[in-house]
N, C-alpha and C positions, 0 to 999 in steps of 0.2 A: 759782757762775755760768753756770758751760756747761750743768747743768740746764735753769735759770731760759732760756735760749735753745734749747736743742733742744725744751722744750714749747712757746716757742715764746707761754707767756702770761707776759709779766714783768710783776712792779709794781717800784715803788721799795723797796718794805723787800725784798724778793727779797738786788736786788740793792747800797742802801744800803752793808752793812758793805764794798764794796769799793768805795766812790768817796772813800776817802779815802784824799787826795794833803796831802802837804808840800813847801812851798817847801825846808826846810833854810835851814841857812844860807849863803850866798856874797857873801859881802859882797867887796871888794876893796879894802877902804882900811886895810889892809898896804902892799900896791900903790899905789894914788895916792900915801899920805905915805913912802913911800921915793921915785919922782920927781918930788913939791914940794919937798923935801929935799934935794936930788939925794944920794941914799944910795947909788944906784946906779952910781954913778958910781966908788963907791968898791969895785966888784963886779968882777970880772972878768969879760968879757964872754958867756962861756960860758952863764954862771948868769943872765945878765941877758939874753937866749936864751931858756932851757928855761924861767925865770921868765913870762916875754910869752907863752912863747907854755901854759905852762900858765893861764894869768890868760885867756886868746881863749878856751881851752878851758872854764873855770867861766863868764867871759860870754855862753856857748853856750850853755852849758849854763843858765845863769838868764832868758836866756831863751825859751828852751824850755817853759819850770814856768811861767813867766808864758803862755807864751801859750795852755796849758793852763786856765790858771786862769780864760784868760781864755772858754775852749770849754764851763766845766764846770758853768756851770748850764743852757746847751741843749741839751749830752749830757745832761744830769739829768731835762732837760724831755722831749728827744723822747723817753728813756729810759719814760718813760708813753705815748707815743703810740702804742698795739700794730701803726701801721704803721712806725713810722725804730724800732722798738726796738731788732733787730736789727744795724741798722747802724750804731743809736748807742754803743751797747754794744761793737759790736767797736773802730768808731774810740774809741772810750775805752781800749781794752784794750793798741791798736797805741799811742795816746797813751806810756800806761805802762811796756809794751815799751822805746819808744824811748827817754824819758828816763830810766827802768830804766840800757841802756846808757848811752847818756853820758853818766850818774852812774858808774857801774860803769872808765866808764874814764877819768873824774876822780881817780877814789881808785887809778887804777893810776900814773897822774900825777900823784898826788903824793906816792905813794908810792916812785917811780921818783926823785922830787929827794930827798927826806927823807935814802934812801940812798947817793946819791949825794953828801950832805954829811959824814957820818960818818968 
């Protein structure tokens, strides 16, 4: 992708392999079920607080990934226009970097919680 950016001659087939994104599974069904069944009332308040923060982080990540999906088509179309290609690809790279950072932080939170429960 860097070669295509540097040359200024960008075609969608040059960058298509880099445009694959996946939202993964970010369901909060377990959290909602725990709230609805009042199961969280039987948990220590510290555990509930950690889980609430974790699911807030997960919701933020899921919202950001949805935002990228909404912009995906627009960015890939812009990447095919010579006058917009460089900026569109840079924007896409930035969105992916942010999503990866958020995912990494979320995984660290999951790991920390699971480690604390041993």
